[in-house]
DRENDO-1510 file (C-alpha; in Angstrom, 1 decimal, always signed):
<recs>
REC; n; res; u; v; w
REC; 1; MET; +130.0; +85.7; +96.8 .
REC; 2; ALA; +127.6; +83.2; +98.5 .
REC; 3; LEU; +125.1; +86.0; +99.0 .
REC; 4; ARG; +125.2; +86.9; +95.3 .
REC; 5; ILE; +125.0; +83.4; +94.0 .
REC; 6; SER; +122.1; +82.4; +96.3 .
REC; 7; GLY; +120.3; +85.7; +95.5 .
REC; 8; LEU; +120.8; +85.2; +91.8 .
REC; 9; ILE; +119.3; +81.7; +92.0 .
REC; 10; LEU; +116.4; +82.9; +94.1 .
REC; 11; ALA; +115.8; +85.7; +91.5 .
REC; 12; LEU; +115.7; +83.0; +88.7 .
REC; 13; TYR; +113.1; +81.1; +90.7 .
REC; 14; VAL; +111.0; +84.2; +91.0 .
REC; 15; LEU; +111.4; +85.1; +87.3 .
REC; 16; GLY; +110.6; +81.5; +86.4 .
REC; 17; GLY; +107.3; +81.8; +88.4 .
REC; 18; VAL; +106.3; +85.1; +86.8 .
REC; 19; PHE; +107.2; +84.2; +83.2 .
REC; 20; CYS; +106.5; +80.5; +83.4 .
REC; 21; TYR; +104.1; +80.5; +80.5 .
REC; 22; LEU; +106.6; +82.2; +78.2 .
REC; 23; VAL; +109.2; +79.5; +78.7 .
REC; 24; ALA; +107.0; +76.4; +79.3 .
REC; 25; PRO; +106.7; +74.0; +76.3 .
REC; 26; ASP; +103.1; +73.6; +77.1 .
REC; 27; ALA; +101.7; +77.2; +77.5 .
REC; 28; THR; +98.1; +76.2; +78.1 .
REC; 29; GLU; +96.4; +77.1; +81.3 .
REC; 30; ASN; +97.9; +75.0; +84.1 .
REC; 31; ALA; +100.0; +73.1; +81.5 .
REC; 32; ASN; +97.1; +70.7; +81.3 .
REC; 33; VAL; +97.3; +69.1; +77.8 .
REC; 34; GLN; +96.6; +65.4; +78.6 .
REC; 35; MET; +97.5; +62.5; +76.4 .
REC; 36; PRO; +97.3; +59.4; +78.5 .
REC; 37; VAL; +98.8; +57.2; +75.8 .
REC; 38; PHE; +102.1; +59.0; +76.5 .
REC; 39; ALA; +101.9; +58.5; +80.3 .
REC; 40; ARG; +105.1; +58.1; +82.4 .
REC; 41; LYS; +107.4; +58.5; +79.5 .
REC; 42; PRO; +111.1; +59.0; +80.4 .
REC; 43; PRO; +113.0; +62.3; +80.1 .
REC; 44; GLY; +113.9; +63.1; +76.5 .
REC; 45; PHE; +110.9; +61.4; +75.1 .
REC; 46; VAL; +109.5; +62.8; +71.8 .
REC; 47; SER; +105.8; +62.7; +71.3 .
REC; 48; THR; +104.0; +63.1; +67.9 .
REC; 49; CYS; +100.4; +64.2; +67.7 .
REC; 50; VAL; +98.0; +65.8; +65.3 .
REC; 51; VAL; +96.7; +69.1; +66.5 .
REC; 52; VAL; +93.4; +70.6; +65.2 .
REC; 53; PHE; +92.8; +74.2; +66.2 .
REC; 54; ASP; +89.2; +75.0; +66.9 .
REC; 55; GLY; +89.4; +78.8; +67.0 .
REC; 56; LYS; +91.3; +81.8; +68.1 .
REC; 57; THR; +93.7; +81.4; +71.0 .
REC; 58; GLU; +92.5; +83.0; +74.2 .
REC; 59; GLY; +94.6; +84.0; +77.2 .
REC; 60; SER; +97.9; +85.7; +77.9 .
REC; 61; TRP; +101.5; +85.0; +78.9 .
REC; 62; LEU; +100.5; +85.8; +82.5 .
REC; 63; THR; +97.5; +83.4; +82.9 .
REC; 64; GLY; +98.2; +80.8; +80.2 .
REC; 65; TYR; +96.3; +80.1; +77.1 .
REC; 66; ARG; +93.0; +78.2; +76.9 .
REC; 67; GLN; +92.9; +75.0; +75.0 .
REC; 68; ASN; +91.3; +75.8; +71.7 .
REC; 69; ALA; +92.7; +72.8; +70.1 .
REC; 70; ARG; +92.2; +69.0; +70.0 .
REC; 71; TYR; +95.2; +66.7; +70.3 .
REC; 72; TYR; +95.3; +63.2; +68.7 .
REC; 73; PRO; +98.4; +61.2; +69.6 .
REC; 74; ALA; +100.2; +59.6; +66.7 .
REC; 75; VAL; +100.7; +56.1; +68.0 .
REC; 76; PRO; +101.1; +53.2; +65.6 .
REC; 77; GLY; +97.7; +51.7; +64.9 .
REC; 78; THR; +95.6; +54.8; +65.9 .
REC; 79; LEU; +96.3; +57.2; +63.1 .
REC; 80; VAL; +96.1; +56.5; +59.4 .
REC; 81; PHE; +97.0; +59.3; +57.0 .
REC; 82; CYS; +95.2; +59.7; +53.6 .
REC; 83; GLY; +96.5; +62.8; +52.0 .
REC; 84; ASP; +95.4; +65.8; +54.0 .
REC; 85; THR; +93.0; +63.7; +56.0 .
REC; 86; ALA; +93.8; +61.4; +58.9 .
REC; 87; VAL; +91.6; +58.7; +60.5 .
REC; 88; PHE; +92.0; +58.4; +64.3 .
REC; 89; THR; +90.9; +55.2; +66.1 .
REC; 90; ASP; +90.5; +55.5; +69.9 .
REC; 91; PRO; +91.1; +52.7; +72.3 .
REC; 92; ASP; +87.4; +51.7; +72.2 .
REC; 93; GLY; +87.5; +51.2; +68.4 .
REC; 94; PHE; +85.6; +54.3; +67.3 .
REC; 95; THR; +87.0; +56.1; +64.3 .
REC; 96; GLN; +87.0; +59.8; +63.6 .
REC; 97; LYS; +88.2; +61.7; +60.5 .
REC; 98; ILE; +90.6; +64.6; +61.1 .
REC; 99; VAL; +90.7; +67.4; +58.6 .
REC; 100; GLY; +93.0; +70.3; +58.7 .
REC; 101; GLY; +95.2; +68.9; +61.4 .
REC; 102; LYS; +98.9; +69.8; +61.9 .
REC; 103; ILE; +101.5; +67.2; +62.9 .
REC; 104; VAL; +103.5; +68.4; +65.9 .
REC; 105; GLU; +106.5; +66.8; +67.5 .
REC; 106; ARG; +107.5; +67.9; +71.0 .
REC; 107; ARG; +110.4; +66.7; +73.1 .
REC; 108; HIS; +109.6; +66.2; +76.8 .
REC; 109; TRP; +112.9; +67.1; +78.5 .
REC; 110; LEU; +111.7; +65.8; +81.9 .
REC; 111; GLY; +109.3; +63.2; +80.6 .
REC; 112; THR; +105.5; +63.0; +81.1 .
REC; 113; ASP; +103.3; +62.4; +84.1 .
REC; 114; LEU; +100.5; +59.9; +84.8 .
REC; 115; LEU; +98.2; +61.7; +82.4 .
REC; 116; GLY; +100.7; +62.3; +79.7 .
REC; 117; ARG; +101.3; +65.9; +80.6 .
REC; 118; ASP; +104.7; +67.6; +80.1 .
REC; 119; VAL; +106.5; +67.5; +83.5 .
REC; 120; LEU; +108.8; +70.4; +82.6 .
REC; 121; SER; +105.9; +72.6; +81.8 .
REC; 122; ARG; +104.0; +71.7; +85.0 .
REC; 123; LEU; +107.2; +72.2; +87.0 .
REC; 124; LEU; +107.6; +75.7; +85.7 .
REC; 125; VAL; +103.9; +76.6; +86.2 .
REC; 126; GLY; +104.1; +75.0; +89.7 .
REC; 127; CYS; +107.0; +77.3; +90.5 .
REC; 128; ARG; +104.5; +80.2; +90.5 .
REC; 129; ALA; +102.4; +78.5; +93.2 .
REC; 130; SER; +105.4; +77.6; +95.5 .
REC; 131; VAL; +107.2; +80.9; +95.1 .
REC; 132; GLY; +104.0; +82.9; +95.3 .
REC; 133; VAL; +102.9; +81.3; +98.5 .
REC; 134; GLY; +106.4; +81.6; +100.0 .
REC; 135; LEU; +106.6; +85.3; +99.3 .
REC; 136; ALA; +103.0; +86.1; +100.3 .
REC; 137; ALA; +103.2; +84.0; +103.5 .
REC; 138; ALA; +106.5; +85.5; +104.5 .
REC; 139; LEU; +105.2; +89.0; +104.0 .
REC; 140; THR; +102.0; +88.2; +105.9 .
REC; 141; SER; +103.9; +86.6; +108.8 .
REC; 142; ILE; +106.2; +89.7; +109.1 .
REC; 143; ILE; +103.1; +92.0; +109.1 .
REC; 144; LEU; +101.6; +89.9; +111.9 .
REC; 145; GLY; +104.9; +89.8; +113.8 .
REC; 146; LEU; +105.1; +93.6; +113.6 .
REC; 147; ALA; +101.5; +94.1; +114.6 .
REC; 148; ILE; +101.6; +91.7; +117.5 .
REC; 149; GLY; +105.2; +91.2; +118.7 .
REC; 150; ALA; +106.7; +94.6; +118.0 .
REC; 151; THR; +103.8; +96.5; +119.5 .
REC; 152; ALA; +103.6; +94.2; +122.5 .
REC; 153; GLY; +107.3; +94.7; +123.3 .
REC; 154; PHE; +107.1; +98.5; +123.1 .
REC; 155; TRP; +103.8; +98.9; +125.1 .
REC; 156; PRO; +104.0; +96.8; +128.2 .
REC; 157; GLY; +100.9; +95.9; +130.2 .
REC; 158; GLY; +97.8; +94.0; +129.3 .
REC; 159; TRP; +98.4; +93.9; +125.6 .
REC; 160; ASP; +101.9; +92.6; +126.2 .
REC; 161; ALA; +100.6; +89.9; +128.5 .
REC; 162; ALA; +97.9; +88.8; +126.0 .
REC; 163; ALA; +100.2; +88.8; +123.1 .
REC; 164; THR; +102.8; +86.7; +125.0 .
REC; 165; TRP; +100.1; +84.2; +126.0 .
REC; 166; LEU; +99.0; +83.9; +122.4 .
REC; 167; MET; +102.5; +83.4; +121.1 .
REC; 168; THR; +103.2; +80.8; +123.8 .
REC; 169; VAL; +100.0; +78.8; +122.9 .
REC; 170; VAL; +100.9; +78.9; +119.1 .
REC; 171; TRP; +104.5; +78.1; +119.8 .
REC; 172; ALA; +103.5; +75.0; +121.8 .
REC; 173; ALA; +102.6; +73.0; +118.7 .
REC; 174; PRO; +104.7; +72.4; +115.6 .
REC; 175; SER; +104.2; +74.8; +112.7 .
REC; 176; PHE; +103.1; +72.1; +110.3 .
REC; 177; LEU; +100.2; +71.0; +112.6 .
REC; 178; TRP; +98.9; +74.6; +112.7 .
REC; 179; ALA; +99.2; +74.8; +108.9 .
REC; 180; VAL; +97.3; +71.5; +108.5 .
REC; 181; ALA; +94.6; +72.7; +111.0 .
REC; 182; ALA; +94.2; +76.0; +109.2 .
REC; 183; ALA; +94.1; +74.4; +105.8 .
REC; 184; PHE; +91.3; +72.1; +107.0 .
REC; 185; VAL; +89.2; +75.1; +108.1 .
REC; 186; LEU; +89.8; +77.2; +105.0 .
REC; 187; GLU; +88.8; +76.3; +101.5 .
REC; 188; LYS; +91.4; +75.1; +99.1 .
REC; 189; GLY; +93.2; +77.7; +97.0 .
REC; 190; PHE; +96.2; +80.0; +96.7 .
REC; 191; TRP; +95.1; +82.5; +99.3 .
REC; 192; ALA; +93.8; +79.9; +101.7 .
REC; 193; THR; +97.1; +78.1; +101.5 .
REC; 194; THR; +98.9; +81.4; +102.0 .
REC; 195; LEU; +96.9; +82.2; +105.2 .
REC; 196; ALA; +97.4; +78.7; +106.5 .
REC; 197; VAL; +101.1; +78.9; +106.1 .
REC; 198; ALA; +101.4; +82.4; +107.4 .
REC; 199; PHE; +99.4; +81.6; +110.5 .
REC; 200; SER; +101.8; +78.8; +111.4 .
REC; 201; ILE; +105.1; +80.8; +111.0 .
REC; 202; TRP; +104.3; +84.3; +112.4 .
REC; 203; VAL; +105.3; +83.5; +116.0 .
REC; 204; GLU; +109.1; +83.4; +115.5 .
REC; 205; PRO; +109.3; +86.9; +114.1 .
REC; 206; ALA; +106.8; +88.2; +116.6 .
REC; 207; ARG; +108.9; +86.8; +119.6 .
REC; 208; ILE; +112.1; +88.2; +118.2 .
REC; 209; LEU; +110.7; +91.6; +117.4 .
REC; 210; ARG; +109.1; +91.7; +120.9 .
REC; 211; GLY; +112.5; +91.2; +122.5 .
REC; 212; GLU; +114.0; +93.9; +120.2 .
REC; 213; MET; +111.3; +96.4; +121.1 .
REC; 214; ARG; +111.6; +95.7; +124.8 .
REC; 215; SER; +115.3; +96.6; +124.5 .
REC; 216; ALA; +114.8; +99.5; +122.2 .
REC; 217; ARG; +112.3; +101.3; +124.4 .
REC; 218; GLU; +115.0; +101.7; +127.1 .
REC; 219; LYS; +117.6; +103.2; +124.7 .
REC; 220; LEU; +118.8; +106.7; +125.4 .
REC; 221; TYR; +117.6; +108.1; +122.1 .
REC; 222; VAL; +114.1; +106.7; +122.6 .
REC; 223; GLN; +114.0; +108.1; +126.1 .
REC; 224; ALA; +115.3; +111.5; +124.8 .
REC; 225; ALA; +112.5; +111.6; +122.3 .
REC; 226; ARG; +110.0; +110.9; +125.1 .
REC; 227; ALA; +111.5; +113.8; +127.1 .
REC; 228; TYR; +111.0; +116.1; +124.1 .
REC; 229; GLY; +107.3; +115.2; +124.1 .
REC; 230; VAL; +107.3; +112.8; +121.1 .
REC; 231; GLY; +104.2; +110.6; +121.2 .
REC; 232; ALA; +104.5; +106.8; +121.8 .
REC; 233; PHE; +103.5; +105.8; +118.3 .
REC; 234; ALA; +106.0; +108.2; +116.8 .
REC; 235; ARG; +108.8; +107.0; +119.1 .
REC; 236; TRP; +108.0; +103.4; +118.0 .
REC; 237; ARG; +107.8; +104.2; +114.3 .
REC; 238; ARG; +110.6; +106.7; +114.0 .
REC; 239; HIS; +113.1; +105.7; +116.6 .
REC; 240; ALA; +112.6; +102.1; +117.9 .
REC; 241; LEU; +111.6; +100.3; +114.6 .
REC; 242; PRO; +114.2; +101.6; +112.0 .
REC; 243; PRO; +117.2; +99.8; +113.7 .
REC; 244; THR; +115.4; +96.5; +113.2 .
REC; 245; TYR; +114.9; +96.8; +109.4 .
REC; 246; GLY; +117.9; +94.5; +108.8 .
REC; 247; LEU; +116.6; +91.9; +111.2 .
REC; 248; ILE; +113.1; +92.1; +109.6 .
REC; 249; LEU; +114.7; +91.4; +106.2 .
REC; 250; ILE; +116.5; +88.3; +107.7 .
REC; 251; LEU; +113.3; +87.0; +109.3 .
REC; 252; ALA; +111.4; +87.5; +106.0 .
REC; 253; ALA; +114.1; +85.5; +104.1 .
REC; 254; SER; +114.0; +82.7; +106.7 .
REC; 255; ASN; +110.2; +82.5; +106.7 .
REC; 256; PHE; +110.2; +82.4; +102.9 .
REC; 257; SER; +112.1; +79.1; +102.8 .
REC; 258; THR; +110.0; +77.7; +105.7 .
REC; 259; ALA; +106.8; +78.7; +103.9 .
REC; 260; VAL; +107.9; +76.9; +100.7 .
REC; 261; LEU; +108.4; +73.7; +102.7 .
REC; 262; LEU; +105.1; +74.0; +104.4 .
REC; 263; GLU; +103.3; +74.7; +101.2 .
REC; 264; ALA; +104.9; +71.6; +99.6 .
REC; 265; GLY; +103.8; +69.6; +102.6 .
REC; 266; LEU; +100.2; +70.8; +102.4 .
REC; 267; SER; +100.1; +70.1; +98.7 .
REC; 268; PHE; +101.6; +66.6; +99.3 .
REC; 269; LEU; +98.7; +65.9; +101.7 .
REC; 270; GLY; +96.1; +67.3; +99.2 .
REC; 271; LEU; +95.5; +70.4; +101.2 .
REC; 272; GLY; +97.0; +72.9; +98.8 .
REC; 273; SER; +95.7; +74.4; +95.6 .
REC; 274; PRO; +93.2; +72.0; +94.0 .
REC; 275; PRO; +93.8; +70.3; +90.7 .
REC; 276; PRO; +94.5; +70.9; +87.9 .
REC; 277; THR; +96.7; +73.7; +89.3 .
REC; 278; PRO; +100.2; +72.2; +89.4 .
REC; 279; THR; +102.1; +72.4; +92.7 .
REC; 280; TRP; +105.5; +70.8; +93.5 .
REC; 281; GLY; +104.2; +69.0; +96.6 .
REC; 282; ALA; +101.3; +67.4; +94.6 .
REC; 283; MET; +103.7; +66.4; +91.9 .
REC; 284; VAL; +105.9; +64.7; +94.5 .
REC; 285; PHE; +102.8; +62.8; +95.8 .
REC; 286; GLU; +101.9; +61.6; +92.3 .
REC; 287; GLY; +105.4; +60.3; +91.7 .
REC; 288; TYR; +106.6; +58.9; +95.0 .
REC; 289; PRO; +105.0; +55.5; +94.5 .
REC; 290; TYR; +107.3; +55.0; +91.5 .
REC; 291; LEU; +110.5; +55.9; +93.3 .
REC; 292; PRO; +111.6; +52.2; +93.7 .
REC; 293; PHE; +111.1; +51.6; +90.0 .
REC; 294; GLY; +112.9; +53.0; +87.0 .
REC; 295; ALA; +109.9; +54.1; +85.0 .
REC; 296; GLY; +108.3; +57.1; +86.6 .
REC; 297; ARG; +111.0; +57.9; +89.1 .
REC; 298; HIS; +111.4; +61.3; +87.5 .
REC; 299; LEU; +107.9; +62.3; +88.5 .
REC; 300; ALA; +109.1; +62.7; +92.1 .
REC; 301; LEU; +112.7; +63.5; +91.6 .
REC; 302; ALA; +112.2; +66.6; +89.4 .
REC; 303; PRO; +109.8; +68.5; +91.8 .
REC; 304; GLY; +111.8; +67.3; +94.8 .
REC; 305; ALA; +115.0; +68.7; +93.4 .
REC; 306; ALA; +113.2; +72.0; +92.7 .
REC; 307; ILE; +112.0; +72.2; +96.3 .
REC; 308; SER; +115.4; +71.3; +97.7 .
REC; 309; GLY; +117.2; +73.9; +95.5 .
REC; 310; LEU; +114.8; +76.7; +96.4 .
REC; 311; CYS; +115.0; +76.0; +100.1 .
REC; 312; VAL; +118.8; +75.5; +100.2 .
REC; 313; CYS; +119.3; +78.8; +98.4 .
REC; 314; GLY; +116.8; +80.5; +100.6 .
REC; 315; TYR; +118.5; +79.4; +103.8 .
REC; 316; ALA; +122.0; +80.2; +102.4 .
REC; 317; PHE; +120.8; +83.7; +101.5 .
REC; 318; THR; +119.3; +84.1; +105.0 .
REC; 319; GLU; +122.6; +83.0; +106.6 .
REC; 320; GLU; +124.7; +85.4; +104.6 .
REC; 321; LEU; +122.3; +88.2; +105.5 .
REC; 322; ARG; +122.5; +87.3; +109.2 .
REC; 323; ARG; +126.3; +87.2; +109.1 .
REC; 324; ARG; +126.6; +90.6; +107.4 .
REC; 325; TRP; +124.0; +92.1; +109.8 .
REC; 326; THR; +125.7; +90.9; +112.9 .
REC; 327; ASN; +129.1; +92.0; +111.7 .
</recs>
C-alpha cells in the first residue's frame, strides 16, 4: 500500500511538471505576470485588473504562452472608468487611456510573491525544474555508476584501481560541496544544474555496483559462460548485469530524492536556473526573510512543503522498493 501511495504521489508530481501550464492560473511563460501593487498578498486574495490584448497569443501548453497583453491593476485611485474607456494613473502621476480592455478577476489561492506574481502558478511551473533536474540527474548518475563502478568491479586491474581512487576522492567531500563547485564552473541553466547535481551523487551507485560486479564475476553461471568461450563484455552484459536491475532501480529512486534536495539547495544559493525561471529553492530564498512575520510567510512555506512532500514520497518509495527487493 505504501508503495502504491508514494508512487501515485510521485506520478502526480511528474504530471504536474509536464502539464503545469495547463493547470496553472497564470499560463504565461515562467508564470511571470508582474503586478507589484499586489505584492505579498495572502492566500485567497482576489485581484482585479484590466487586460488589454495586443495581438495573437503565441506559445503552447508545453512552453507557456508569451505575454501579448498589458495588465493594469484595478486599485482604488488608479483606474477611472468612463464607459468603454478607462483612465489609468501610475504611481508617478502619469495618466494613460485604456481602450478595449477587459476586466479580469483572479483568485490567488496561495497568494502573491514580492512582484505580485501568482505563487500557485510559479509553484506548478517550478515543479518542472525540480522534477526534471531530479529525473535527469538520477539517470545521469546511474549511467556514470554503470560506466565506472560496474565495469571496474567486473574487470580488475589498472582500471579498477583508477576508478576506486576516483570514487574515494569524490567520496571524501560532501555531495553538496561538489555540487556547488560544479555549479560555479558551469553556466547557470537547467542542464548545468543537472550535470552539477549528477556529478555529486554518482559515487554511491558506482561503489555499490562495483561491489555487486566483484561478487557476480565469481558466480558459477558467469564462470560457466567463460568456460563456453563467451566474451568478457557479453558475460558482463548478459549474465552479471541483469541480476542487479532491481538494485539499479532502487539506486535511481534514492538518487532522485537526493537530486531534488541538491537542486533546491543550489537554487536557494542562486546557483540554479536563472530568473525569471521559477524554482522551488529560489522561491524559498525569496520568502524566508518573512517567516517570522505573518505577511509573506506563505512565500517560503508553500515551496518548502512541495520540496518536503516530494522528497518524503521519494524516500518512502525507495524504502518500499528496497524491502521488496531484499525479500
